N, C-alpha and C positions, 0 to 999 in steps of 0.2 A: 504494500500500500504506500502510495506516495503522500508524504506529509503536506506538500503544496496543494494537492487535490483536496485533501481533507480540510485545509484552511479555507480554500475558495468555496467548497461545498457549504461549510458552516456560514460563511459570509453571505452567500446567495440565499440561503434559507432564512437568515435573520432579516435581510433587506426585503425579501419577498413577504415574510411574515408581517413586517411593518406596513408594507403597502396593502396587504390583505386586511389588516386591522383598520387601516384608514378607510377601506371600502365599507366595512361593516359598522364601524364606530367613528364617523367623521369628527364628532365632537372631541374625541380623544386627542386629536392633533389640532384642536382649535387654537391653542396658544402657540402654534408653530411659528417660528421666525427664522430668518436665514442663518443665525449663528448655530442653530441646531444641526445644520449641514456639516459645519466644522466639527462639532462634537461627535456626530455620527461617523465621520471619516476617522477621527481620532480613536474611537472605539474599534473600528475595523482594523486599523493599523496595530493597535495594542493587542487585540485578540490574535491577529495574525502573528505578531511577535511571540506571544505566549504559547500558542498552539504549535507554531512552526519552530520554536526555540531559536529564533533569529533575533538577536538582541538589537541589531541595527534598525529594525522596524519600530522599535520602541521609541526612538528619538522623534520621528515625525508624528507618531501617535500621541506622545505627551505634548508636543508643541501644538498640535491641532486641538487637543483637549483643552489646553491652557488658553489658546486664542479664542476658542469657542466659549469658554467660561467668561473671559474678559468681555467679549462682545455681547454675550447674553446679559451680563451685568449692565453694560452701557446702553443696550437697547431698552431694557426694563426700567432703568433709572433715568435715562436721558442725560447721563453724566459723561458726555463725550469729552469734556475738558480733562478727564482723568487720563486720557491717552498721552498727555504731556509727560507723565511719569510712569504709567503702567506698562509701557512698551519695554521698559528695562527688565521686566520679568522673562522676556523671551529667551535670553541666554540661560536663565535658571531652568526654564522648561527643557531646553536642549540638554543641559547638564544632568537634570533628573532622569531624562531618557537614557543618557549614557550610563548613569549609575545603575538604574534598574535593569537595563539590557545586559550590563556586565555581571549581574548576579547569576544569570543562568546560561550565558553564552561565553564560552572560554575565549573566543576571539575578541570579545568586547572588554575583557577584564583589564587590559592595559589602559583603557580609556576612562576607567573609574576615577583616578585622581584628577584628571582634567575635568571630568564631570562635576566633581565636588568643588573645584575652583570656580567653574562656571555658575554653579548654584550660589555660592557665596558672592561672586561678582554681581550676579543679577539682583540678589537681595540688597546688596550695598547700593547698587545703582538705583534701585527702586526707592530706597530710603533717601538717597541724596537728591534725586530728581523730584521725589515726592515732597521733600522739605522745601525745595525751591519753587515748586509749581502747584502747591495747594493740598498735598496730602495732610490729613489730620495729624498733627504732631503727636497726639497721644499714642499712635500706633508704634512710635519709635521706642516706647517703654518696653516693648517685647524683644529688644535686641539681645537680651541674655539667652534667648532660645537658640541663637546661632552658636553661642558658647556651649550650650548643653549638647546640641547636635554634634559639634566638633568633638566634644569630650566622649560622647558615645562612640563615635567613629574610632577615636584613638583607643578606647577601651576594647572594642571588638577586635581591632587589629592586634592589640597586645595579647588577647586571649586565644587567638588562633595559633595552632601549633606551627612551629618552624618547619620549613621544608627540608 
């Protein structure tokens, strides 16, 4: 059995099921807006990555999920001014995809440190640009979370047996 065929079969079933649900329950998708397309594509890439064990597909999956979430927020709140700082999260999404993909794909493991750097750089960029362009300053009180996450990473790395 080819893993690629399994992935595409599941994707086609999910997409077909969504369209069929829309035929029988049109109100179910009444709140549909264009960012959901990005979220759906992100889910497809993420599932393909997990099922096919191809870590590289996790990167576009997480980026699309993140962008879809950002645009859903902006469409629903009409807060388009937030784009002045929220764009800085895109490198963090790519880094998260690299880290997650490297958890189960041996070829992606060397990319994990760069992914962690991209996550931190994206969060720092978000804080800096947000501070300059209108992000509520109270969110910056959560900066210790970065230290905690870094500490967890160091702890997990220390607990792993040496090769």
